[in-house]
C-alpha positions as CSV (number, residue, x, y, z in Angstrom):
1,X,0.0,0.0,0.0
2,X,1.4,3.4,-1.0
3,X,2.1,5.8,1.8
4,X,-0.3,8.7,2.2
5,X,1.2,12.0,0.9
6,X,2.2,14.3,3.7
7,X,1.1,17.9,3.5
8,X,3.9,19.9,5.1
9,X,2.1,23.2,5.5
10,X,-1.4,24.4,5.8
11,X,-2.9,26.6,3.1
12,X,-2.0,30.3,3.5
13,X,-4.6,33.1,3.6
14,X,-5.6,33.7,0.0
15,X,-4.0,30.5,-1.2
16,X,-6.2,30.5,-4.3
17,X,-4.7,33.9,-5.3
18,X,-1.2,32.7,-4.5
19,X,-1.8,29.8,-6.8
20,X,-3.1,32.1,-9.6
21,X,0.0,34.3,-9.2
22,X,2.2,31.2,-9.6
23,X,0.2,30.1,-12.7
24,X,0.8,33.4,-14.4
25,X,4.6,32.9,-14.4
26,X,4.9,31.8,-18.1
27,X,2.9,34.6,-19.6
28,X,4.4,37.3,-17.3
29,X,8.0,36.1,-18.1
30,X,7.1,36.1,-21.8
31,X,5.8,39.7,-21.7
32,X,8.6,41.1,-19.4
33,X,11.0,42.2,-22.1
34,X,8.3,44.0,-24.1
35,X,7.0,45.7,-21.0
36,X,10.5,47.1,-20.5
37,X,10.7,48.3,-24.1
38,X,7.2,49.8,-24.0
39,X,7.8,51.4,-20.6
40,X,4.5,49.9,-19.4
41,X,3.0,46.4,-18.8
42,X,0.5,45.2,-21.4
43,X,-3.2,46.0,-20.8
44,X,-3.8,42.3,-21.1
45,X,-1.8,41.7,-17.9
46,X,-3.8,44.4,-16.1
47,X,-7.0,42.7,-17.3
48,X,-5.8,39.3,-16.1
49,X,-5.1,40.8,-12.7
50,X,-8.7,42.1,-12.7
51,X,-10.3,38.9,-13.9
52,X,-8.4,36.7,-11.5
53,X,-9.4,38.8,-8.5
54,X,-5.7,39.5,-7.6
55,X,-6.4,43.2,-7.3
56,X,-9.1,42.6,-4.8
57,X,-6.9,41.1,-2.1
58,X,-7.1,44.1,0.3
59,X,-10.3,45.7,-0.9
60,X,-13.1,46.0,1.8
61,X,-15.6,43.2,1.8
62,X,-18.5,45.6,1.5
63,X,-17.1,46.5,-2.0
64,X,-16.5,42.9,-3.1
65,X,-13.0,42.6,-1.7
66,X,-11.2,39.7,0.0
67,X,-9.8,41.6,3.1
68,X,-6.7,39.4,3.3
69,X,-4.0,40.1,5.9
70,X,-0.8,42.1,5.2
71,X,1.3,38.9,4.7
72,X,-0.6,38.2,1.5
73,X,1.2,41.2,0.0
74,X,4.4,39.3,0.5
75,X,3.0,35.9,-0.6
76,X,1.4,37.1,-3.8
77,X,3.8,39.9,-4.7
78,X,6.9,37.7,-4.5
79,X,5.3,35.1,-6.7
80,X,4.5,37.6,-9.4
81,X,7.9,39.3,-9.1
82,X,9.7,36.0,-10.0
83,X,8.4,36.4,-13.5
84,X,8.3,40.2,-14.0
85,X,9.2,42.8,-11.5
86,X,7.2,45.6,-13.3
87,X,4.0,43.5,-13.3
88,X,4.4,42.7,-9.7
89,X,5.0,46.4,-8.9
90,X,1.8,47.4,-10.7
91,X,-0.2,44.7,-8.9
92,X,1.1,45.6,-5.5
93,X,0.7,49.4,-6.0
94,X,-2.9,49.1,-7.1
95,X,-3.7,46.4,-4.5
96,X,-2.3,48.3,-1.6
97,X,-4.3,51.4,-2.5
98,X,-7.5,49.3,-2.0
99,X,-6.3,48.9,1.6
100,X,-5.4,52.6,2.0
101,X,-8.6,53.8,0.3
102,X,-10.4,51.5,2.8
103,X,-9.0,53.7,5.6
104,X,-10.2,56.9,4.0
105,X,-13.5,58.6,5.0
106,X,-16.5,56.5,4.1
107,X,-17.8,59.2,1.8
108,X,-14.5,59.0,-0.2
109,X,-14.8,55.2,-0.4
110,X,-18.3,55.6,-1.9
111,X,-16.9,58.1,-4.4
112,X,-14.3,55.6,-5.6
113,X,-16.3,52.4,-5.5
114,X,-20.0,53.3,-5.2
115,X,-20.8,53.5,-8.9
116,X,-17.9,51.4,-10.1
117,X,-16.8,48.3,-8.0
118,X,-14.0,47.8,-10.5
119,X,-12.5,51.2,-10.0
120,X,-8.7,51.3,-9.2
121,X,-6.6,53.8,-7.4
122,X,-2.9,54.6,-7.8
123,X,-0.6,56.9,-5.9
124,X,1.9,59.7,-6.6
125,X,4.5,61.8,-4.8
126,X,5.5,65.3,-5.7
127,X,9.2,65.9,-6.3
128,X,8.9,68.6,-8.9
129,X,6.9,70.9,-6.6
130,X,3.2,71.6,-5.8
131,X,1.0,73.9,-3.9
132,X,-1.8,72.9,-1.6
133,X,-4.1,75.7,-0.3
134,X,-6.8,75.3,2.3
135,X,-10.0,76.8,1.0
136,X,-13.6,76.7,2.1
137,X,-14.7,73.1,2.0
138,X,-11.5,71.5,0.9
139,X,-8.1,72.0,-0.8
140,X,-6.9,73.6,-4.0
141,X,-4.1,71.7,-5.7
142,X,-1.6,72.7,-8.3
143,X,1.6,71.0,-9.4
144,X,3.3,67.8,-10.6
145,X,3.1,64.5,-8.8
146,X,5.6,61.8,-9.9
147,X,6.1,58.0,-9.8
148,X,2.4,57.3,-10.6
149,X,2.9,53.6,-11.1
150,X,0.0,52.0,-13.0
151,X,-1.6,55.4,-14.1
152,X,-2.4,53.8,-17.5
153,X,-5.0,51.8,-15.6
154,X,-6.2,53.8,-12.6
155,X,-9.4,55.8,-12.2
156,X,-8.2,57.6,-9.1
157,X,-4.9,58.6,-7.5
158,X,-4.0,59.0,-3.9
159,X,-1.7,62.0,-3.8
160,X,0.7,62.7,-1.1
161,X,0.2,66.3,-0.3
162,X,2.1,68.7,2.0
163,X,0.3,71.8,3.3
164,X,2.8,74.5,4.5
165,X,2.4,75.9,8.1
166,X,4.2,79.0,9.2
167,X,7.0,78.2,11.6
168,X,6.0,74.5,11.7
169,X,6.6,71.4,9.7
170,X,4.1,71.0,6.8
171,X,0.9,68.9,7.3
172,X,0.9,65.6,5.4
173,X,-2.3,64.4,3.7
174,X,-3.5,61.7,1.4
175,X,-5.8,63.3,-1.2
176,X,-8.0,61.3,-3.6
177,X,-8.3,62.8,-7.1
178,X,-10.2,61.3,-10.1
179,X,-8.6,60.7,-13.5
180,X,-10.5,63.6,-15.0
181,X,-8.4,66.0,-12.9
182,X,-5.0,65.2,-14.2
183,X,-2.9,65.0,-17.3
184,X,0.0,62.6,-17.8
185,X,3.5,63.8,-18.4
186,X,5.5,61.1,-20.3
187,X,8.7,61.3,-18.4
188,X,9.4,57.6,-17.4
189,X,12.7,56.9,-19.0
190,X,14.7,54.7,-16.6
191,X,17.0,51.8,-16.3
192,X,15.1,49.6,-13.9
193,X,11.4,48.8,-13.4
194,X,10.9,50.4,-16.8
195,X,7.6,48.5,-17.3
196,X,5.9,50.2,-14.4
197,X,5.1,53.2,-16.5
198,X,5.5,55.4,-13.4
199,X,5.0,58.7,-15.2
200,X,4.1,62.1,-13.6
201,X,0.7,63.6,-13.2
202,X,0.0,67.3,-13.9
203,X,-2.7,68.8,-11.8
204,X,-3.8,72.4,-12.5
205,X,-6.0,74.4,-10.0
206,X,-8.0,71.4,-8.9
207,X,-10.5,71.6,-6.0
208,X,-10.7,68.5,-3.7
209,X,-13.6,68.3,-1.1
210,X,-12.7,67.7,2.5
211,X,-14.1,64.2,2.6
212,X,-11.4,63.1,0.1
213,X,-8.6,64.6,2.2
214,X,-7.2,62.2,4.8
215,X,-5.0,63.5,7.7
216,X,-2.3,60.9,7.7
217,X,-1.8,61.5,11.5
218,X,-5.1,59.5,11.8
219,X,-3.5,56.5,10.2
220,X,0.1,56.7,11.3
221,X,-0.8,54.6,14.3
222,X,-3.6,52.8,12.4
223,X,-6.4,52.6,15.0
224,X,-7.8,56.1,14.3
225,X,-8.5,55.3,10.7
226,X,-11.8,56.9,9.6
227,X,-12.4,53.9,7.3
228,X,-12.3,51.5,10.3
229,X,-15.7,52.9,11.3
230,X,-17.2,50.9,8.4
231,X,-14.5,48.3,7.7
232,X,-14.0,46.4,10.9
233,X,-11.4,43.9,9.6
234,X,-8.1,44.5,11.5
235,X,-6.2,45.3,8.3
236,X,-7.8,48.8,8.3
237,X,-6.2,49.4,11.7
238,X,-2.7,48.5,10.6
239,X,-0.4,51.5,10.0
240,X,-0.1,51.7,6.2
241,X,2.9,54.1,6.3
242,X,4.9,51.5,8.2
243,X,3.5,48.2,6.8
244,X,2.2,49.3,3.4
245,X,5.9,49.5,2.6
246,X,5.6,45.8,1.7
247,X,4.1,47.1,-1.6
248,X,7.8,47.7,-2.6
249,X,9.7,45.0,-0.8
250,X,7.4,42.1,-1.9
251,X,8.0,42.6,-5.7
252,X,11.7,43.1,-4.9
253,X,11.9,39.8,-3.1
254,X,10.2,38.1,-6.0
255,X,12.6,39.6,-8.5
256,X,15.6,38.3,-6.5
257,X,14.0,34.9,-6.1
258,X,13.4,34.8,-9.8
259,X,17.1,35.6,-10.4
260,X,18.1,32.7,-8.1
261,X,15.8,30.3,-10.0
262,X,17.2,31.5,-13.3
263,X,20.8,31.0,-12.3
264,X,20.2,27.6,-10.8
265,X,18.4,26.5,-14.0
266,X,21.3,27.9,-16.1
267,X,23.9,26.0,-14.1
268,X,22.2,22.7,-14.5
269,X,23.4,22.1,-18.0
270,X,26.7,24.0,-17.9
271,X,30.2,22.7,-17.7
272,X,33.4,24.5,-16.8
273,X,36.3,24.8,-19.4
274,X,37.7,21.6,-17.9
275,X,34.3,19.9,-18.5
276,X,33.3,19.7,-14.9
277,X,29.6,20.1,-14.1
278,X,29.1,23.6,-12.8
279,X,26.8,22.3,-10.2
280,X,29.7,20.2,-8.8
281,X,31.9,23.3,-8.2
282,X,32.0,24.3,-4.5
283,X,32.1,28.0,-5.4
284,X,28.8,27.7,-7.3
285,X,27.3,25.7,-4.5
286,X,28.3,28.3,-1.9
287,X,27.0,31.2,-4.0
288,X,23.5,29.8,-4.6
289,X,23.3,28.6,-1.0
290,X,24.3,32.0,0.4
291,X,21.9,33.8,-1.9
292,X,19.1,31.4,-0.9
293,X,19.8,32.0,2.8
294,X,19.7,35.8,2.2
295,X,16.3,35.6,0.5
296,X,14.9,33.2,3.1
297,X,16.0,35.8,5.7
298,X,14.4,38.6,3.8
299,X,11.1,36.8,3.4
300,X,11.1,35.8,7.1
301,X,11.5,39.5,8.1
302,X,8.7,40.6,5.9
303,X,6.3,37.8,7.0
304,X,7.2,38.3,10.7
305,X,6.5,42.0,10.6
306,X,3.3,41.5,8.7
307,X,1.9,39.0,11.2
308,X,3.0,41.0,14.2
309,X,1.2,44.1,12.9
310,X,-2.0,42.2,12.2
311,X,-1.8,40.6,15.7
312,X,-1.5,44.1,17.3
313,X,-4.3,45.5,15.2
314,X,-6.6,42.6,16.4
315,X,-6.1,43.8,20.0
316,X,-7.2,47.3,19.1
317,X,-4.0,48.8,20.5
318,X,-1.7,51.2,18.6
319,X,1.8,49.9,17.9
320,X,4.5,52.2,19.6
321,X,6.6,54.5,17.5
322,X,9.7,52.4,17.9
323,X,7.9,49.3,16.6
324,X,6.7,51.2,13.5
325,X,10.2,52.5,12.8
326,X,11.5,48.9,13.3
327,X,9.0,47.6,10.6
328,X,10.3,50.2,8.1
329,X,13.9,49.3,9.0
330,X,13.3,45.6,8.5
331,X,11.6,46.4,5.2
332,X,14.7,48.2,4.0
333,X,16.9,45.4,5.3
334,X,15.0,42.9,3.2
335,X,15.7,45.1,0.2
336,X,19.5,45.1,1.1
337,X,19.4,41.3,1.3
338,X,17.8,41.0,-2.1
339,X,20.4,43.3,-3.7
340,X,23.2,41.3,-2.0
341,X,21.8,38.0,-3.3
342,X,21.5,39.2,-6.9
343,X,24.9,40.7,-6.9
344,X,26.4,37.5,-5.5
345,X,24.6,35.5,-8.2
346,X,25.9,37.9,-10.9
347,X,29.5,36.6,-10.2
348,X,28.2,33.1,-11.0
349,X,26.1,33.7,-14.1
350,X,28.9,35.8,-15.6
351,X,28.7,37.3,-19.1
352,X,25.6,35.2,-19.9
353,X,23.7,37.6,-17.7
354,X,24.8,40.8,-19.4
355,X,22.4,40.7,-22.4
356,X,19.7,43.4,-22.2
357,X,17.1,40.7,-22.9
358,X,18.5,38.4,-20.2
359,X,16.0,37.7,-17.3
360,X,19.0,38.0,-15.0
361,X,20.1,41.4,-16.4
362,X,16.5,42.7,-16.0
363,X,16.4,41.3,-12.4
364,X,19.6,43.1,-11.6
365,X,18.3,46.4,-12.9
366,X,14.9,46.0,-11.3
367,X,16.2,45.1,-7.8
368,X,18.5,48.1,-7.7
369,X,15.7,50.4,-8.9
370,X,13.4,49.1,-6.3
371,X,15.7,49.9,-3.3
372,X,16.0,53.5,-4.5
373,X,12.3,53.9,-3.4
374,X,12.4,56.1,-0.3
375,X,10.8,53.5,2.1
376,X,13.5,51.0,0.9
377,X,16.3,53.5,1.5
378,X,18.8,51.9,3.9
379,X,20.4,55.2,4.9
380,X,17.1,56.9,5.7
381,X,15.5,54.0,7.6
382,X,18.6,53.2,9.7
383,X,19.1,56.8,10.8
384,X,15.5,57.1,12.0
385,X,15.4,53.7,13.7
386,X,18.8,54.4,15.3
387,X,17.5,57.6,16.8
388,X,14.7,55.8,18.4
389,X,17.0,53.1,19.7
390,X,18.9,55.9,21.5
391,X,15.7,57.4,22.9
392,X,15.7,60.4,20.5
393,X,12.5,61.5,18.7
394,X,11.7,60.3,15.2
395,X,12.5,62.7,12.4
396,X,9.9,61.1,10.1
397,X,6.3,62.3,10.7
398,X,5.1,59.2,8.8
399,X,6.3,57.0,11.6
């Protein structure tokens, strides 16, 4: 009698979506090069994310969402990233905005999803300058907001806005703006994550009503989220400015894991100049093992922080500032481990990985581009976390 198969692990939350992400590997890998060349993923990929329900992972249940825990960002994003970093980046950015929109005022959520349950929201940050003026009933906005990943497919964008205060630090707000209020500036010419199409949005003298303006101080700790009044799942009490950073680290982890898989596969049929199997060389064995350990550690950090944050949210307590800074620090550390693993593997793949159409070359460009994102910046996150370790106040108002 044959032995019964042993199931080593229980299904993870959203296992069906994880399986769908895995199943998309062949088509995403096939489209990855063209996505880079076109500076945007194909609309077909976006439509498949929609049809599969992948985008709905963090949308409130009352609008047809799955309300999955934070760790699902890591589980799904890392699977998609193995095939195409840009596709994973688009998925994670649009998916996480369902979570953040779910923390907005209930009236704003109704604006976004009330008439269109398939409405999607992106985000953008201003580096080219903007003005935000408080007026009767809301804000007047003018300026350019950059890094609007997925703007080819979004109906709304969640702008990061700073309102100047005389003699004080500026106020930070999330502001929801519909697509009809912006123009796209085609300025996304980059070396990594080219397929994200993260162009800039031009906004001219646009009025935004108060109910679409979210004071980020209400969500810095998570539990004061206006959206939690109507969305009672603990996700909407998790600090998105500390844990939503998985939107960037999860695709990065996937890119590095994909690079490892590619190198291992390449080594299987290769021989050295002395006709020794490459897989038999201790140097090759050490490099793939070291890279594997680094990526295991990166994933463990991201999963541990995600589960810890959800557990705290379930208690209704607010995580302390030092913990929120630690989560951002660990997120950046995961990025550093991914970069280290890919660079280590680069010495093994050699000149075979230099071609512009090589999956390894694309992974190398993408992983370095990913860690340039501000929440993945090692220097910034270590300084702030170090201050808190020494008992000094945080310099980052988003913590």
